[in-house]
N, C-alpha and C positions, 0 to 999 in steps of 0.2 A: 592217398596219404592225408590226414587231417593238419589243416594249418594250425588249429587252435584246441588244445584241449577242453576249454570250456569255455560259452558264451555265456554272459551274464546280464542280466536286465533287474535295474534298480533304483534304487535312489541315490543323488549325489549330494551328500549333506556334508558339512565341516562340524564335527563334535568340540564341544567346549565341555571336559567333565570337572566339576566342582565336589569336592567333599562336602557334606551338610550332615545335619543329625535328624533323628524322627521329626523333633519339633519344626524344624524348620520347614519340613513337607507339611505338617499339620497345620502350621502358620502360614504357608503360603498356598493351601487347598491343591496339592499335587498328589495324584494317586500313587501310592508307592509301587513299585516292580512293574510297573505298566509302560507303554509308550503312549502316549496323548499327543494327539495333535492341536496347534496352539497357532494363532494368527500372529502377524510382526509383534502388535503392541502387547499380548500377553507375554511372549517371551521379553522382550524390554524392559515390562514390569518386573518379571522375573530377576533379571539381568541386575537389573536396580537396587532390587531387596537383597541379592546376593553379592552385592559389591564388595562386600569386606571379606569376602571367599574366594575371588579371583584371583590374589594374589598367587595363589597357589594352584590353580586351573592352568590345565593344558589342552591346547588344540591339537587336531587330529583330523585327517583325511576321514570321513567314512561313511554312512549307511548300509544298513545291513547286509547287502549284497556286493557293495563294495569292500568291504571287510573281507568276505568270502574269498572273493576272486583272488584280492590283494595278496593273502594267505595262500591260494593255490599256487601264485606267481612265485611268490617267496620260497615255497617249498620245490618249486623246478616246474610248475605248467606253464602254458602258454595259453593264455586266454586272453579275451575281448568284453569289453563292458557298453553297454548301451544304455547311458542316462540323459539327464538335462540340466547344464548349469547357466550362469548368467556370465555377462561380460563383465565381473567384478572383482574385486580381489577375493573374495572368498570362492568363485569359481576358479581364479585362476591357482588360489592356494590347493583347490582339491585335483586340478589337471596336472599339476607339476607332483603330488602326491603320485599319482596313477602312472605318469609316465618315469616317476622315478621306480616305480616297483616292475616296470615294463609290461602294462596292461596296455592292449590296443583300446582306442576306443575311435569315434568317428571326428572325420577331420575336422566338421564347423559345431564342435562341441561349446566351444564360448562364443558362436555369435548371436547368444538370446539377450533380449534386452530383458531387464527385469532386476530381480534380488535371489541371488542363489540359497540354496535350501542351509539350514542350519538346526542343528541337534543341542539341547542342553541336557547334560546326563549328570545327573545328581547321585552319588553313590551314598550309602549310609554305611555306619561302622561295621555292620552285617555283611556287607559286601553285597547289597543288594541295588540294583541301579533302577530309576525311575527317568523316564525322558519327556521332555518335553518339543515337541519337533515343528519348526516351522518349514515347510517344506518348500517352499520359494517356488523357482522353477521348476524343482524337481516334480511338483503336481501335476505338470502339463507335459512329462512322458507321455511320448503316443509312437503309434506306430510307424512314425515317419521318423525315429530313432534308431530304428532296427536296421539293421545292414545284411541283406539276404545272401550276400556274398559271403561275408564271416560265418552266419550262422550254418549254411552249406558245408560249409570247411573245419566243422566242431566237432569232438564226440560226444561232447553233450553241453546241454543249456541246463542255465540255472536261474529260476526264477524267486526272486524275493516276495514272500506274501504281503509285503505291504502296499503292493501293488494295486491290492482289492480298492483302497479304501479312495482311490482317485478313478473316476470312468475313462477317461483317458490312456492310465496306467493299464487298467483292467483290461481295456481292447488291445493292447501293446502287448499283454502277457500270452492273451489267448493267440494273438495271432503270431508270436514267438513260438508258442506249444506249436499252435497247426503247421508253421512251416517247418519245424524239428523234425513232426512225424510224418510228414512229404519226403523231408530228406532223408530219412532212416537215421537223424542224430538221437541220441538219447535225450530223455527230459526227466528233469530233477525240479523240484520246488519246497519251498521252505514255509510252514504256516505263520513263521516269524513271531506270533504275540497272541495270546491269550485273547485281546481285545480284539484284535481281527478277527480271529476265529468266532467271537461271542456275536460281534456287530455284523459280520460281511460273510459268514459261511454259505451264503448263494453263490455269493462273486468269488469264492474259494475253489466251490465246485466247478463254475464256468472257468477259471484258468485251468483246474485239474484235467478237464476232460473226460474222455472215456475212464482212462487209467495212468498215471504215470509211471515212470521206470523206476522213479526214486521220489519217498516222500521226506521230509526231515521234519521233526517237529519235539517239542519237550512233553513231559511227562502230562501237565496241565492242559495242553494243547491237544494229547491226544485222546485225555480222557473227555475233553468239552466235545471235540471236533466230531465223536464217534458215539458220542451220548451215552458214552460206559462208565460205569462204577467204581473198576477197578483195571489195573494194568492189562493184566490177561485178556479182559473182554476186549479193551483199547486197541492191543496188538492182534488180534483173531479180527477186528473189524477194520483194520488198517487195509487185508487184503482189498477191500471193495474199492480203494482209491489210488492203491498202488502195488506195482508187483513186488517191490523192493519198501522196504523205510528204514529210519533210524529215528530213535526215540533217544532223548538224553534224560538222563536221570540225577543228574547234580551228583550230589556227595554217592550215590549209589551206582554211578557209572554210566551205562547206556545200555539198550537193544538194538541189535540190526537184524534183519531178515535178508537173507538174500537170494529168497525166492523157492528157495528149498530149505533151508534150514534157520535156525533162527541161534543168534550166539549173544551170551551176555559178556559186553566187556568190563572189566575192571575200571574201577575211578582210580585217576592219580592224586595220591593222598597229597594233600596241600593245606595249609591254611589260607582261606580265601579273604582278600581283602576288595576284590573288584570283580563282579561277574560280567560287565560290560563287554560284549563283543564276543563270549565264548561261546555261544552258541554258531556264532558267525564264523569264527576259526574253526569249531569241530567239522562243519560243512567243507569248507575250503580245503580241511587238510584229507577229509574223506574223499571229496572229488578230484584230489591229487594221486591217493592211492588206486582207486579206480581207474582213472587215467593212465595209468602205468603197470594198468593190468593183476594188480594185487588183488587177492580175494578180500572178502567183506570184513572178516575177523580181523586181517592186519591192516585194513585200511582204518577200522574202529579204532586198533588197539594205537594207533598215530592221533586219530582224533580225540580220541579222549588224554591223551600225552599232552597233548597242544594244547586243550581246552585246560587239563589241570595246571600245566605250568601259566597260561595266561592268568586265570583267576589269583593266583598268588601275587601279583604286580598289577600295577596302577595303569590302566590305557587299554581302549580298545585291540591292540595288535600288540604281537611279540617284535622284540628288535629284530633286524636284519639278520642277526649274526643266530639267533637261537633257532631259525629253522633249519640248518644242517646239521646242529647237535641231536636234534628231537628224530632226525631221520636215522641218524647212526644209531638210535636206542631200537629200533624197532625192525 
């Protein structure tokens, strides 16, 4: 019997969310709707520019993979997360959040020198999120952070596609996938961001290997990754890379393919105010459902409901008490 439902690999970041205007983004040269890697100097520069916005800012443990794993745990899964933080206040904040959510992690996680990763998340009135990320210690995630025993005791692995932007992170992702395949553990990966698909497709293909069990992406990522003009073409082409897939479509819901049948999942109707973390939560809810032997349609309904609920409030994660309420609805 597996000790863990999901073993995740990804960045360890602490998010600071700030509400901004489109003119703020233009003034500061921020690419709207994308995740941009920046150095510490650039991040400090943006924080200085946005000093008058910080009064209403919120700090939260984040990183795409971490958001997914934490969500799965709050729904009721048992998960383990490999990542890297430094021995500083930011790193301790991250670890405390993970421990509070019940996520397992390596014993020496805070033994590293340096600076822990931080992400500045700028939310515009249309609910779009634009991220400037200083990876810090997260940039050095490597195969050394993997826990072979925990991998072998898991039902699923989940790899954050952002790992493709780092040589050591990509190596860790490839090794994790290979170890999982050898142990008979199911594999899943998220393409994470259109920029990752545009600039690092070859690396993503290395991480995917011959074929993933499950691939997560949004519509833009699916079109770009498969070189397709239509969603129909993209969903058909996804079969080259994964046995099953989930393509999120925003207000149009999602398409999920269970290996035999494609299901259209209705969107949860809500007035969106913040899309940060919606895709991460979708993946966490979906993997939770699969870990409980749900079929893909039911897992998709929970994932869509959770993501829709999240975009109707501020912040990258649901409140702890919301998870059980959502479970009661599917």
